[in-house]
C-alpha positions as semicolon CSV with decimal commas, in nm:
position;residue;x (nm);y (nm);z (nm)
1;R;-4,509;-11,427;7,402
2;S;-4,409;-11,068;7,476
3;L;-4,603;-10,934;7,178
4;C;-4,906;-11,135;7,289
5;Y;-4,892;-10,958;7,625
6;L;-4,885;-10,627;7,441
7;R;-5,194;-10,718;7,243
8;L;-5,365;-10,807;7,569
9;G;-5,283;-10,459;7,701
10;E;-5,022;-10,580;7,949
11;P;-4,704;-10,386;7,862
12;E;-4,536;-10,457;8,197
13;A;-4,566;-10,833;8,143
14;A;-4,448;-10,782;7,784
15;L;-4,140;-10,598;7,904
16;K;-4,060;-10,861;8,165
17;D;-4,078;-11,133;7,900
18;A;-3,870;-10,929;7,655
19;L;-3,601;-10,866;7,916
20;T;-3,583;-11,239;7,980
21;C;-3,543;-11,297;7,606
22;C;-3,265;-11,039;7,585
23;A;-3,083;-11,201;7,876
24;L;-3,119;-11,559;7,751
25;K;-3,058;-11,495;7,382
26;P;-2,900;-11,152;7,327
27;E;-2,814;-11,238;6,966
28;W;-3,185;-11,269;6,875
29;P;-3,303;-10,941;6,717
30;M;-3,671;-11,007;6,788
31;A;-3,601;-10,979;7,161
32;Y;-3,513;-10,613;7,105
33;V;-3,823;-10,559;6,893
34;C;-4,032;-10,688;7,183
35;K;-3,840;-10,482;7,438
36;G;-3,878;-10,165;7,233
37;A;-4,247;-10,223;7,169
38;A;-4,315;-10,281;7,539
39;L;-4,121;-9,972;7,645
40;D;-4,299;-9,762;7,384
41;A;-4,638;-9,891;7,502
42;M;-4,540;-9,791;7,856
43;G;-4,472;-9,434;7,742
44;N;-4,093;-9,456;7,729
45;P;-4,003;-9,368;7,369
46;M;-3,639;-9,286;7,445
47;E;-3,586;-9,625;7,606
48;A;-3,771;-9,790;7,318
49;C;-3,537;-9,615;7,077
50;S;-3,240;-9,747;7,271
51;A;-3,378;-10,103;7,256
52;Y;-3,425;-10,082;6,879
53;V;-3,073;-9,944;6,830
54;C;-2,930;-10,225;7,045
55;G;-3,112;-10,471;6,823
56;L;-2,962;-10,310;6,515
57;V;-2,618;-10,356;6,665
58;V;-2,695;-10,728;6,678
59;D;-2,847;-10,735;6,328
60;P;-2,788;-10,415;6,128
61;S;-3,001;-10,531;5,835
62;N;-3,309;-10,628;6,037
63;V;-3,608;-10,479;5,855
64;V;-3,850;-10,498;6,149
65;L;-3,614;-10,309;6,380
66;R;-3,554;-10,044;6,116
67;Q;-3,928;-10,004;6,054
68;R;-4,004;-9,975;6,427
69;L;-3,726;-9,723;6,477
70;N;-3,832;-9,515;6,177
71;A;-4,198;-9,521;6,289
72;L;-4,095;-9,409;6,637
73;F;-3,887;-9,124;6,496
74;D;-4,175;-9,016;6,272
75;R;-4,433;-9,030;6,551
76;M;-4,211;-8,836;6,792
77;G;-4,103;-8,582;6,531
78;W;-3,739;-8,672;6,580
79;T;-3,480;-8,645;6,307
80;C;-3,231;-8,915;6,226
81;V;-2,872;-8,880;6,331
82;A;-2,620;-8,972;6,065
83;M;-2,315;-9,158;6,187
84;D;-2,038;-9,227;5,939
85;G;-2,278;-9,149;5,655
86;K;-2,535;-9,406;5,761
87;H;-2,865;-9,353;5,937
88;V;-2,915;-9,497;6,279
């Protein structure tokens, strides 16, 4: 539902829904995808980055989270930080 709100141009509603998802089911990686997308749409790329990283803590191999994080880094001109030889 959160991503539907985003497509309707309602990022605040999308964030509210995503936060509810994160609270009710914190082990679900898609909740962090939705949270990050909403925060990014609201002009908060650093917070979006944090949401994507939190999702990767839950599911380190999640392709969607990795793609969103990489796209955000590319768009913002950020460089990846290597931790223990792995990219965040």
